[in-house]
C-alpha positions in Angstrom: -9.0 4.9 -7.3 -4.9 5.7 -7.6 -2.8 7.2 -5.3 -5.8 8.1 -2.2 -3.3 7.8 0.9 0.2 7.6 2.3 1.1 5.9 5.5 4.9 6.4 6.8 7.0 3.4 7.7 7.4 3.6 11.6 11.3 4.3 11.0 14.3 4.2 9.1 14.8 0.6 7.6 17.4 -0.6 6.3 17.9 -1.9 2.5 16.4 -6.0 2.1 15.6 -5.4 5.4 11.3 -6.8 5.6 8.2 -5.6 7.2 5.4 -6.4 9.1 2.4 -5.3 11.2 2.3 -2.4 9.1 -1.4 -0.3 10.5 -2.8 1.6 7.8 -6.1 3.2 7.0 -7.9 2.8 4.1 -11.6 4.6 3.3 -14.2 2.5 1.8 -16.1 3.6 -1.5 -19.5 4.0 -1.2 -20.4 2.0 -3.3 -20.5 -1.6 -1.6 -19.4 -4.3 -3.5 -16.1 -6.2 -3.7 -13.1 -4.1 -4.1 -8.8 -5.2 -4.0 -6.6 -3.0 -2.3 -2.7 -3.1 -3.8 -0.3 -1.6 -1.6 2.8 -0.8 -2.8 6.3 1.0 -1.2 7.3 4.7 -2.9 9.9 6.5 -3.3 8.5 9.9 -3.0 9.7 11.4 -6.0 11.1 9.3 -7.0 9.9 6.2 -8.1 7.5 3.3 -7.0 9.0 0.3 -5.5 7.0 -1.9 -7.4 8.2 0.3 -10.8 11.9 -1.1 -10.6 10.5 -5.1 -9.9 9.8 -5.4 -6.3 6.1 -7.4 -5.8 3.6 -5.7 -4.8 1.0 -7.1 -1.8 -2.7 -7.2 -2.2 -5.3 -7.3 -0.3 -9.8 -8.3 -1.4 -12.0 -7.1 0.9 -15.9 -6.6 0.7 -17.8 -2.9 1.3 -21.1 -3.2 2.6 
């Protein structure tokens, strides 16, 4: 599934600054299994950061 939910940053963030401990909410799929969440930043209406060469963050989760 692509582009399901958005989480806003708590404040404006300077270019090159780090963001850590960002709380996000995700909805688990109805089908049990192992899934890979991929987190990417987006500038709405402009581009996804990964399309510009930035790294994404991935997390494997198991839905029971």
